[in-house]
PyMOL Python script that loads the backbone (N, CA, C, O; Angstrom):
from pymol import cmd

cmd.read_pdbstr("""\
ATOM      1  N   MET A   1       1.743 -26.216   2.589  1.00  0.00           N
ATOM      2  CA  MET A   1       1.897 -26.104   1.046  1.00  0.00           C
ATOM      3  C   MET A   1       0.598 -26.498   0.481  1.00  0.00           C
ATOM      4  O   MET A   1      -0.022 -27.466   0.921  1.00  0.00           O
ATOM      5  N   VAL A   2       0.163 -25.745  -0.511  1.00  0.00           N
ATOM      6  CA  VAL A   2      -1.331 -26.079  -1.288  1.00  0.00           C
ATOM      7  C   VAL A   2      -0.736 -26.394  -2.582  1.00  0.00           C
ATOM      8  O   VAL A   2      -0.031 -25.564  -3.156  1.00  0.00           O
ATOM      9  N   TYR A   3      -0.957 -27.447  -3.033  1.00  0.00           N
ATOM     10  CA  TYR A   3      -0.824 -27.784  -4.662  1.00  0.00           C
ATOM     11  C   TYR A   3      -2.107 -28.166  -5.460  1.00  0.00           C
ATOM     12  O   TYR A   3      -3.136 -28.661  -5.001  1.00  0.00           O
ATOM     13  N   GLY A   4      -1.827 -27.828  -6.768  1.00  0.00           N
ATOM     14  CA  GLY A   4      -2.842 -28.205  -7.773  1.00  0.00           C
ATOM     15  C   GLY A   4      -4.140 -27.104  -7.654  1.00  0.00           C
ATOM     16  O   GLY A   4      -3.994 -25.928  -7.320  1.00  0.00           O
ATOM     17  N   LYS A   5      -5.347 -27.699  -7.976  1.00  0.00           N
ATOM     18  CA  LYS A   5      -6.388 -26.748  -8.195  1.00  0.00           C
ATOM     19  C   LYS A   5      -6.658 -25.994  -6.840  1.00  0.00           C
ATOM     20  O   LYS A   5      -7.019 -24.828  -6.997  1.00  0.00           O
ATOM     21  N   GLN A   6      -6.569 -26.367  -5.731  1.00  0.00           N
ATOM     22  CA  GLN A   6      -6.807 -25.507  -4.319  1.00  0.00           C
ATOM     23  C   GLN A   6      -5.775 -24.531  -4.409  1.00  0.00           C
ATOM     24  O   GLN A   6      -5.971 -23.488  -3.787  1.00  0.00           O
ATOM     25  N   ALA A   7      -4.581 -24.665  -5.136  1.00  0.00           N
ATOM     26  CA  ALA A   7      -3.624 -23.530  -4.841  1.00  0.00           C
ATOM     27  C   ALA A   7      -3.992 -21.990  -5.328  1.00  0.00           C
ATOM     28  O   ALA A   7      -3.406 -20.963  -4.987  1.00  0.00           O
ATOM     29  N   GLY A   8      -4.926 -22.092  -6.062  1.00  0.00           N
ATOM     30  CA  GLY A   8      -5.333 -20.409  -6.296  1.00  0.00           C
ATOM     31  C   GLY A   8      -5.755 -19.600  -5.185  1.00  0.00           C
ATOM     32  O   GLY A   8      -5.228 -18.543  -4.836  1.00  0.00           O
ATOM     33  N   LEU A   9      -6.831 -20.221  -4.605  1.00  0.00           N
ATOM     34  CA  LEU A   9      -7.136 -19.360  -3.593  1.00  0.00           C
ATOM     35  C   LEU A   9      -5.704 -18.882  -2.469  1.00  0.00           C
ATOM     36  O   LEU A   9      -5.423 -17.727  -2.151  1.00  0.00           O
ATOM     37  N   ALA A  10      -5.215 -19.726  -2.179  1.00  0.00           N
ATOM     38  CA  ALA A  10      -4.068 -19.456  -1.160  1.00  0.00           C
ATOM     39  C   ALA A  10      -3.096 -18.595  -1.719  1.00  0.00           C
ATOM     40  O   ALA A  10      -2.501 -17.717  -1.095  1.00  0.00           O
ATOM     41  N   ASN A  11      -2.914 -18.948  -3.243  1.00  0.00           N
ATOM     42  CA  ASN A  11      -1.755 -17.876  -3.998  1.00  0.00           C
ATOM     43  C   ASN A  11      -2.330 -16.504  -3.921  1.00  0.00           C
ATOM     44  O   ASN A  11      -1.691 -15.520  -3.548  1.00  0.00           O
ATOM     45  N   ALA A  12      -3.832 -16.499  -4.374  1.00  0.00           N
ATOM     46  CA  ALA A  12      -4.297 -14.974  -4.223  1.00  0.00           C
ATOM     47  C   ALA A  12      -4.237 -14.231  -3.037  1.00  0.00           C
ATOM     48  O   ALA A  12      -3.935 -13.038  -3.003  1.00  0.00           O
ATOM     49  N   ALA A  13      -4.582 -15.071  -1.847  1.00  0.00           N
ATOM     50  CA  ALA A  13      -4.169 -14.162  -0.491  1.00  0.00           C
ATOM     51  C   ALA A  13      -2.960 -13.896  -0.555  1.00  0.00           C
ATOM     52  O   ALA A  13      -2.678 -12.707  -0.412  1.00  0.00           O
ATOM     53  N   ASN A  14      -1.974 -14.747  -0.758  1.00  0.00           N
ATOM     54  CA  ASN A  14      -0.569 -14.246  -0.619  1.00  0.00           C
ATOM     55  C   ASN A  14      -0.077 -13.127  -1.496  1.00  0.00           C
ATOM     56  O   ASN A  14       0.873 -12.422  -1.157  1.00  0.00           O
ATOM     57  N   LEU A  15      -0.661 -12.985  -2.508  1.00  0.00           N
ATOM     58  CA  LEU A  15      -0.551 -11.824  -3.257  1.00  0.00           C
ATOM     59  C   LEU A  15      -1.406 -10.771  -2.803  1.00  0.00           C
ATOM     60  O   LEU A  15      -0.962  -9.663  -3.105  1.00  0.00           O
ATOM     61  N   GLY A  16      -2.527 -10.753  -2.153  1.00  0.00           N
ATOM     62  CA  GLY A  16      -3.200  -9.911  -1.336  1.00  0.00           C
ATOM     63  C   GLY A  16      -2.132  -9.365  -0.239  1.00  0.00           C
ATOM     64  O   GLY A  16      -1.881  -8.163  -0.145  1.00  0.00           O
ATOM     65  N   ILE A  17      -1.604 -10.226   0.475  1.00  0.00           N
ATOM     66  CA  ILE A  17      -0.848  -9.841   1.662  1.00  0.00           C
ATOM     67  C   ILE A  17       0.457  -9.035   1.029  1.00  0.00           C
ATOM     68  O   ILE A  17       0.823  -7.956   1.496  1.00  0.00           O
ATOM     69  N   MET A  18       1.002  -9.572   0.105  1.00  0.00           N
ATOM     70  CA  MET A  18       2.161  -8.792  -0.593  1.00  0.00           C
ATOM     71  C   MET A  18       2.244  -7.467  -1.088  1.00  0.00           C
ATOM     72  O   MET A  18       3.218  -6.714  -1.111  1.00  0.00           O
ATOM     73  N   GLY A  19       0.700  -7.233  -1.612  1.00  0.00           N
ATOM     74  CA  GLY A  19       0.448  -5.973  -1.953  1.00  0.00           C
ATOM     75  C   GLY A  19       0.186  -5.095  -0.972  1.00  0.00           C
ATOM     76  O   GLY A  19       0.435  -3.900  -1.129  1.00  0.00           O
ATOM     77  N   ALA A  20      -0.329  -5.560   0.117  1.00  0.00           N
ATOM     78  CA  ALA A  20      -0.820  -4.823   1.582  1.00  0.00           C
ATOM     79  C   ALA A  20       0.875  -4.409   2.173  1.00  0.00           C
ATOM     80  O   ALA A  20       1.209  -3.358   2.720  1.00  0.00           O
ATOM     81  N   ALA A  21       1.497  -5.258   1.945  1.00  0.00           N
ATOM     82  CA  ALA A  21       3.040  -5.191   2.696  1.00  0.00           C
ATOM     83  C   ALA A  21       3.833  -4.164   1.917  1.00  0.00           C
ATOM     84  O   ALA A  21       4.532  -3.371   2.548  1.00  0.00           O
ATOM     85  N   ILE A  22       3.770  -4.108   0.380  1.00  0.00           N
ATOM     86  CA  ILE A  22       4.211  -3.011  -0.162  1.00  0.00           C
ATOM     87  C   ILE A  22       3.553  -1.709  -0.286  1.00  0.00           C
ATOM     88  O   ILE A  22       4.168  -0.740  -0.732  1.00  0.00           O
ATOM     89  N   GLY A  23       2.299  -1.639   0.098  1.00  0.00           N
ATOM     90  CA  GLY A  23       1.658  -0.512   0.366  1.00  0.00           C
ATOM     91  C   GLY A  23       2.057   0.098   1.373  1.00  0.00           C
ATOM     92  O   GLY A  23       2.104   1.321   1.236  1.00  0.00           O
ATOM     93  N   ILE A  24       2.493  -0.481   2.749  1.00  0.00           N
ATOM     94  CA  ILE A  24       2.620   0.104   4.008  1.00  0.00           C
ATOM     95  C   ILE A  24       4.054   0.380   3.664  1.00  0.00           C
ATOM     96  O   ILE A  24       4.356   1.550   3.898  1.00  0.00           O
ATOM     97  N   ALA A  25       5.096  -0.406   3.142  1.00  0.00           N
ATOM     98  CA  ALA A  25       6.253   0.282   2.579  1.00  0.00           C
ATOM     99  C   ALA A  25       6.452   1.427   1.877  1.00  0.00           C
ATOM    100  O   ALA A  25       7.363   2.201   2.170  1.00  0.00           O
ATOM    101  N   VAL A  26       5.602   1.642   0.868  1.00  0.00           N
ATOM    102  CA  VAL A  26       5.717   2.941   0.181  1.00  0.00           C
ATOM    103  C   VAL A  26       4.850   4.080   1.161  1.00  0.00           C
ATOM    104  O   VAL A  26       5.271   5.235   1.088  1.00  0.00           O
ATOM    105  N   TYR A  27       4.027   3.904   1.797  1.00  0.00           N
ATOM    106  CA  TYR A  27       3.303   4.847   2.800  1.00  0.00           C
ATOM    107  C   TYR A  27       4.509   5.097   3.768  1.00  0.00           C
ATOM    108  O   TYR A  27       4.755   6.276   4.021  1.00  0.00           O
ATOM    109  N   ALA A  28       5.302   4.112   4.347  1.00  0.00           N
ATOM    110  CA  ALA A  28       6.247   4.539   5.225  1.00  0.00           C
ATOM    111  C   ALA A  28       7.100   5.393   4.506  1.00  0.00           C
ATOM    112  O   ALA A  28       7.309   6.493   5.018  1.00  0.00           O
ATOM    113  N   LEU A  29       7.734   5.087   3.248  1.00  0.00           N
ATOM    114  CA  LEU A  29       8.758   6.080   2.712  1.00  0.00           C
ATOM    115  C   LEU A  29       8.175   7.474   2.444  1.00  0.00           C
ATOM    116  O   LEU A  29       8.836   8.485   2.682  1.00  0.00           O
ATOM    117  N   VAL A  30       7.025   7.514   1.985  1.00  0.00           N
ATOM    118  CA  VAL A  30       6.384   8.677   1.529  1.00  0.00           C
ATOM    119  C   VAL A  30       6.287   9.501   2.716  1.00  0.00           C
ATOM    120  O   VAL A  30       6.673  10.663   2.586  1.00  0.00           O
ATOM    121  N   PHE A  31       5.824   9.115   3.913  1.00  0.00           N
ATOM    122  CA  PHE A  31       5.469   9.794   5.147  1.00  0.00           C
ATOM    123  C   PHE A  31       6.721  10.314   5.539  1.00  0.00           C
ATOM    124  O   PHE A  31       6.828  11.534   5.661  1.00  0.00           O
ATOM    125  N   VAL A  32       7.802   9.483   5.782  1.00  0.00           N
ATOM    126  CA  VAL A  32       9.214   9.798   6.398  1.00  0.00           C
ATOM    127  C   VAL A  32       9.630  10.992   5.562  1.00  0.00           C
ATOM    128  O   VAL A  32      10.080  11.997   6.113  1.00  0.00           O
ATOM    129  N   GLY A  33       9.469  10.897   4.030  1.00  0.00           N
ATOM    130  CA  GLY A  33       9.941  11.892   3.300  1.00  0.00           C
ATOM    131  C   GLY A  33       9.346  13.072   3.393  1.00  0.00           C
ATOM    132  O   GLY A  33      10.029  14.075   3.188  1.00  0.00           O
ATOM    133  N   LEU A  34       8.164  13.179   3.672  1.00  0.00           N
ATOM    134  CA  LEU A  34       7.270  14.341   4.091  1.00  0.00           C
ATOM    135  C   LEU A  34       7.739  14.991   5.395  1.00  0.00           C
ATOM    136  O   LEU A  34       7.798  16.213   5.528  1.00  0.00           O
ATOM    137  N   LEU A  35       8.049  14.174   6.287  1.00  0.00           N
ATOM    138  CA  LEU A  35       8.301  14.953   7.464  1.00  0.00           C
ATOM    139  C   LEU A  35       9.891  15.228   7.471  1.00  0.00           C
ATOM    140  O   LEU A  35      10.343  15.916   8.386  1.00  0.00           O
ATOM    141  N   VAL A  36      10.685  14.756   6.560  1.00  0.00           N
ATOM    142  CA  VAL A  36      12.018  15.269   6.280  1.00  0.00           C
ATOM    143  C   VAL A  36      11.908  16.610   5.600  1.00  0.00           C
ATOM    144  O   VAL A  36      12.399  17.663   6.006  1.00  0.00           O
ATOM    145  N   ILE A  37      11.249  16.439   4.593  1.00  0.00           N
ATOM    146  CA  ILE A  37      11.254  17.834   3.734  1.00  0.00           C
ATOM    147  C   ILE A  37      10.547  19.146   3.796  1.00  0.00           C
ATOM    148  O   ILE A  37      11.018  20.244   3.501  1.00  0.00           O
ATOM    149  N   ILE A  38       9.170  18.830   4.287  1.00  0.00           N
ATOM    150  CA  ILE A  38       8.539  19.950   4.794  1.00  0.00           C
ATOM    151  C   ILE A  38       8.912  20.607   5.945  1.00  0.00           C
ATOM    152  O   ILE A  38       9.207  19.875   6.889  1.00  0.00           O
ATOM    153  N   ARG A  39       8.987  21.955   6.135  1.00  0.00           N
ATOM    154  CA  ARG A  39       9.203  22.631   6.966  1.00  0.00           C
ATOM    155  C   ARG A  39       8.002  23.024   8.035  1.00  0.00           C
ATOM    156  O   ARG A  39       6.799  22.969   7.779  1.00  0.00           O
ATOM    157  N   LYS A  40       8.611  23.443   9.323  1.00  0.00           N
ATOM    158  CA  LYS A  40       7.165  23.505  10.096  1.00  0.00           C
ATOM    159  C   LYS A  40       6.417  24.940   9.802  1.00  0.00           C
ATOM    160  O   LYS A  40       5.280  25.169  10.214  1.00  0.00           O
ATOM    161  N   THR A  41       7.197  25.879   9.037  1.00  0.00           N
ATOM    162  CA  THR A  41       6.159  27.000   8.764  1.00  0.00           C
ATOM    163  C   THR A  41       5.901  27.007   7.236  1.00  0.00           C
ATOM    164  O   THR A  41       5.704  28.086   6.676  1.00  0.00           O
ATOM    165  N   SER A  42       5.894  25.761   6.488  1.00  0.00           N
ATOM    166  CA  SER A  42       5.379  25.853   5.282  1.00  0.00           C
ATOM    167  C   SER A  42       3.933  25.512   5.766  1.00  0.00           C
ATOM    168  O   SER A  42       3.570  24.946   6.797  1.00  0.00           O
ATOM    169  N   PRO A  43       3.049  26.133   4.488  1.00  0.00           N
ATOM    170  CA  PRO A  43       1.731  25.603   4.250  1.00  0.00           C
ATOM    171  C   PRO A  43       1.311  24.280   4.283  1.00  0.00           C
ATOM    172  O   PRO A  43       0.308  23.807   4.819  1.00  0.00           O
ATOM    173  N   LEU A  44       2.518  23.533   3.413  1.00  0.00           N
ATOM    174  CA  LEU A  44       2.193  22.150   3.252  1.00  0.00           C
ATOM    175  C   LEU A  44       2.346  21.205   4.571  1.00  0.00           C
ATOM    176  O   LEU A  44       2.045  20.016   4.470  1.00  0.00           O
ATOM    177  N   ASN A  45       2.840  21.765   5.876  1.00  0.00           N
ATOM    178  CA  ASN A  45       2.792  21.151   7.152  1.00  0.00           C
ATOM    179  C   ASN A  45       1.707  20.577   7.390  1.00  0.00           C
ATOM    180  O   ASN A  45       1.820  19.730   8.276  1.00  0.00           O
ATOM    181  N   VAL A  46       0.117  20.744   6.726  1.00  0.00           N
ATOM    182  CA  VAL A  46      -0.854  20.218   7.037  1.00  0.00           C
ATOM    183  C   VAL A  46      -0.564  18.720   6.549  1.00  0.00           C
ATOM    184  O   VAL A  46      -1.078  17.849   7.251  1.00  0.00           O
ATOM    185  N   LEU A  47       0.147  18.321   5.506  1.00  0.00           N
ATOM    186  CA  LEU A  47       0.205  16.870   5.214  1.00  0.00           C
ATOM    187  C   LEU A  47       0.930  15.863   6.211  1.00  0.00           C
ATOM    188  O   LEU A  47       0.934  14.632   6.174  1.00  0.00           O
ATOM    189  N   THR A  48       1.564  16.760   7.147  1.00  0.00           N
ATOM    190  CA  THR A  48       2.234  15.861   8.208  1.00  0.00           C
ATOM    191  C   THR A  48       1.104  15.526   9.359  1.00  0.00           C
ATOM    192  O   THR A  48       1.388  14.555  10.061  1.00  0.00           O
ATOM    193  N   LYS A  49      -0.028  16.133   9.625  1.00  0.00           N
ATOM    194  CA  LYS A  49      -0.820  15.987  10.496  1.00  0.00           C
ATOM    195  C   LYS A  49      -1.664  14.353  10.474  1.00  0.00           C
ATOM    196  O   LYS A  49      -1.896  13.730   9.438  1.00  0.00           O
ATOM    197  N   SER A  50      -1.959  13.973  11.622  1.00  0.00           N
ATOM    198  CA  SER A  50      -2.287  12.848  11.943  1.00  0.00           C
ATOM    199  C   SER A  50      -3.319  12.349  10.915  1.00  0.00           C
ATOM    200  O   SER A  50      -3.107  11.289  10.326  1.00  0.00           O
ATOM    201  N   TRP A  51      -4.407  13.059  10.681  1.00  0.00           N
ATOM    202  CA  TRP A  51      -5.333  12.855   9.935  1.00  0.00           C
ATOM    203  C   TRP A  51      -5.251  12.817   8.224  1.00  0.00           C
ATOM    204  O   TRP A  51      -5.907  12.152   7.423  1.00  0.00           O
ATOM    205  N   ALA A  52      -4.264  13.722   8.033  1.00  0.00           N
ATOM    206  CA  ALA A  52      -3.953  13.774   6.729  1.00  0.00           C
ATOM    207  C   ALA A  52      -3.069  12.467   6.465  1.00  0.00           C
ATOM    208  O   ALA A  52      -3.074  11.907   5.369  1.00  0.00           O
ATOM    209  N   SER A  53      -2.377  12.064   7.454  1.00  0.00           N
ATOM    210  CA  SER A  53      -1.547  10.624   7.313  1.00  0.00           C
ATOM    211  C   SER A  53      -2.417   9.642   7.298  1.00  0.00           C
ATOM    212  O   SER A  53      -1.984   8.659   6.696  1.00  0.00           O
ATOM    213  N   PHE A  54      -3.343   9.537   7.670  1.00  0.00           N
ATOM    214  CA  PHE A  54      -4.511   8.514   7.831  1.00  0.00           C
ATOM    215  C   PHE A  54      -5.019   8.299   6.322  1.00  0.00           C
ATOM    216  O   PHE A  54      -5.064   7.210   5.748  1.00  0.00           O
ATOM    217  N   ILE A  55      -5.337   9.360   5.867  1.00  0.00           N
ATOM    218  CA  ILE A  55      -6.020   9.429   4.615  1.00  0.00           C
ATOM    219  C   ILE A  55      -4.675   8.858   3.434  1.00  0.00           C
ATOM    220  O   ILE A  55      -4.786   8.024   2.535  1.00  0.00           O
ATOM    221  N   LEU A  56      -3.766   9.447   3.739  1.00  0.00           N
ATOM    222  CA  LEU A  56      -2.634   8.873   2.688  1.00  0.00           C
ATOM    223  C   LEU A  56      -2.584   7.588   2.744  1.00  0.00           C
ATOM    224  O   LEU A  56      -2.714   6.934   1.709  1.00  0.00           O
ATOM    225  N   TYR A  57      -2.387   6.986   3.955  1.00  0.00           N
ATOM    226  CA  TYR A  57      -2.358   5.691   4.165  1.00  0.00           C
ATOM    227  C   TYR A  57      -3.397   4.647   3.539  1.00  0.00           C
ATOM    228  O   TYR A  57      -3.075   3.519   3.164  1.00  0.00           O
ATOM    229  N   PHE A  58      -4.747   5.205   3.478  1.00  0.00           N
ATOM    230  CA  PHE A  58      -5.511   4.483   3.088  1.00  0.00           C
ATOM    231  C   PHE A  58      -5.607   4.462   1.400  1.00  0.00           C
ATOM    232  O   PHE A  58      -5.880   3.454   0.750  1.00  0.00           O
ATOM    233  N   VAL A  59      -5.259   6.093   0.709  1.00  0.00           N
ATOM    234  CA  VAL A  59      -5.017   6.054  -0.612  1.00  0.00           C
ATOM    235  C   VAL A  59      -4.160   4.765  -1.056  1.00  0.00           C
ATOM    236  O   VAL A  59      -4.539   3.817  -1.742  1.00  0.00           O
ATOM    237  N   ILE A  60      -3.020   4.971  -0.530  1.00  0.00           N
ATOM    238  CA  ILE A  60      -1.854   4.198  -0.964  1.00  0.00           C
ATOM    239  C   ILE A  60      -2.026   2.812  -0.744  1.00  0.00           C
ATOM    240  O   ILE A  60      -1.445   2.164  -1.615  1.00  0.00           O
ATOM    241  N   GLU A  61      -2.713   1.991   0.246  1.00  0.00           N
ATOM    242  CA  GLU A  61      -3.256   0.808   0.408  1.00  0.00           C
ATOM    243  C   GLU A  61      -4.183   0.584  -0.817  1.00  0.00           C
ATOM    244  O   GLU A  61      -4.067  -0.395  -1.554  1.00  0.00           O
ATOM    245  N   THR A  62      -5.078   1.525  -0.977  1.00  0.00           N
ATOM    246  CA  THR A  62      -6.223   1.202  -1.958  1.00  0.00           C
ATOM    247  C   THR A  62      -5.670   1.115  -3.378  1.00  0.00           C
ATOM    248  O   THR A  62      -6.169   0.309  -4.164  1.00  0.00           O
ATOM    249  N   ILE A  63      -4.710   1.870  -3.723  1.00  0.00           N
ATOM    250  CA  ILE A  63      -3.813   1.709  -4.885  1.00  0.00           C
ATOM    251  C   ILE A  63      -2.987   0.491  -5.109  1.00  0.00           C
ATOM    252  O   ILE A  63      -2.774  -0.101  -6.167  1.00  0.00           O
ATOM    253  N   ALA A  64      -2.513   0.202  -3.762  1.00  0.00           N
ATOM    254  CA  ALA A  64      -1.639  -1.130  -4.047  1.00  0.00           C
ATOM    255  C   ALA A  64      -2.539  -2.373  -4.348  1.00  0.00           C
ATOM    256  O   ALA A  64      -2.336  -3.121  -5.305  1.00  0.00           O
ATOM    257  N   LEU A  65      -3.703  -2.546  -3.310  1.00  0.00           N
ATOM    258  CA  LEU A  65      -4.676  -3.478  -3.723  1.00  0.00           C
ATOM    259  C   LEU A  65      -5.229  -3.889  -4.954  1.00  0.00           C
ATOM    260  O   LEU A  65      -5.429  -5.007  -5.430  1.00  0.00           O
ATOM    261  N   LEU A  66      -5.516  -2.281  -5.533  1.00  0.00           N
ATOM    262  CA  LEU A  66      -6.106  -2.096  -7.058  1.00  0.00           C
ATOM    263  C   LEU A  66      -5.150  -2.770  -7.934  1.00  0.00           C
ATOM    264  O   LEU A  66      -5.467  -3.619  -8.767  1.00  0.00           O
ATOM    265  N   VAL A  67      -3.914  -2.333  -7.698  1.00  0.00           N
ATOM    266  CA  VAL A  67      -2.711  -2.751  -8.566  1.00  0.00           C
ATOM    267  C   VAL A  67      -2.795  -4.517  -8.659  1.00  0.00           C
ATOM    268  O   VAL A  67      -2.572  -5.052  -9.745  1.00  0.00           O
ATOM    269  N   VAL A  68      -3.027  -5.092  -7.818  1.00  0.00           N
ATOM    270  CA  VAL A  68      -2.803  -6.443  -7.353  1.00  0.00           C
ATOM    271  C   VAL A  68      -4.188  -7.131  -8.037  1.00  0.00           C
ATOM    272  O   VAL A  68      -4.099  -8.201  -8.639  1.00  0.00           O
ATOM    273  N   LEU A  69      -5.409  -6.457  -7.898  1.00  0.00           N
ATOM    274  CA  LEU A  69      -6.638  -6.882  -8.221  1.00  0.00           C
ATOM    275  C   LEU A  69      -6.691  -6.968  -9.987  1.00  0.00           C
ATOM    276  O   LEU A  69      -6.929  -7.995 -10.623  1.00  0.00           O
ATOM    277  N   PHE A  70      -6.395  -5.571 -10.583  1.00  0.00           N
ATOM    278  CA  PHE A  70      -6.522  -5.409 -11.676  1.00  0.00           C
ATOM    279  C   PHE A  70      -5.132  -5.416 -12.596  1.00  0.00           C
ATOM    280  O   PHE A  70      -5.093  -5.343 -13.825  1.00  0.00           O
ATOM    281  N   GLY A  71      -4.326  -5.493 -11.947  1.00  0.00           N
ATOM    282  CA  GLY A  71      -2.678  -5.705 -12.602  1.00  0.00           C
ATOM    283  C   GLY A  71      -2.540  -6.587 -13.397  1.00  0.00           C
ATOM    284  O   GLY A  71      -1.691  -6.339 -14.254  1.00  0.00           O
ATOM    285  N   GLY A  72      -3.306  -8.072 -13.518  1.00  0.00           N
ATOM    286  CA  GLY A  72      -2.905  -9.056 -14.244  1.00  0.00           C
ATOM    287  C   GLY A  72      -2.269 -10.230 -13.289  1.00  0.00           C
ATOM    288  O   GLY A  72      -2.179 -11.402 -13.655  1.00  0.00           O
ATOM    289  N   LEU A  73      -1.858  -9.757 -12.054  1.00  0.00           N
ATOM    290  CA  LEU A  73      -1.394 -10.953 -11.270  1.00  0.00           C
ATOM    291  C   LEU A  73      -1.995 -12.241 -10.778  1.00  0.00           C
ATOM    292  O   LEU A  73      -1.467 -13.329 -10.550  1.00  0.00           O
ATOM    293  N   LEU A  74      -3.487 -11.748 -10.655  1.00  0.00           N
ATOM    294  CA  LEU A  74      -4.219 -12.968 -10.247  1.00  0.00           C
ATOM    295  C   LEU A  74      -4.872 -13.792 -11.255  1.00  0.00           C
ATOM    296  O   LEU A  74      -5.554 -14.799 -11.066  1.00  0.00           O
ATOM    297  N   THR A  75      -4.527 -13.150 -12.492  1.00  0.00           N
ATOM    298  CA  THR A  75      -4.926 -14.169 -13.473  1.00  0.00           C
ATOM    299  C   THR A  75      -3.686 -15.303 -13.843  1.00  0.00           C
ATOM    300  O   THR A  75      -3.823 -16.293 -14.562  1.00  0.00           O
ATOM    301  N   THR A  76      -2.624 -14.927 -13.243  1.00  0.00           N
ATOM    302  CA  THR A  76      -1.532 -16.010 -13.418  1.00  0.00           C
ATOM    303  C   THR A  76      -1.528 -16.819 -12.264  1.00  0.00           C
ATOM    304  O   THR A  76      -0.550 -17.565 -12.216  1.00  0.00           O
ATOM    305  N   VAL A  77      -2.477 -16.924 -11.124  1.00  0.00           N
ATOM    306  CA  VAL A  77      -2.465 -17.829  -9.953  1.00  0.00           C
ATOM    307  C   VAL A  77      -3.319 -18.962 -10.837  1.00  0.00           C
ATOM    308  O   VAL A  77      -3.630 -20.037 -10.325  1.00  0.00           O
TER     309      VAL A  77
END
""", "prot")
cmd.dss("prot")
cmd.show_as("cartoon", "prot")
cmd.util.cbc("prot")
cmd.orient("prot")
């Protein structure tokens, strides 16, 4: 446990880890939803390819970390 003035860095790191974990959870839900909803014959089936999934993962992770950075959570630490 870190207390006092030194706790800021540890708490900020924890917020980043939680943001990344939430991003992974959102990505998993979105990707599984896409797999369930999109038919094999649909032109949107390209969204289920591995490269599109990889890009989607990085977009969602970037958004999650930007929310942590600029959402005001770090100012409370």
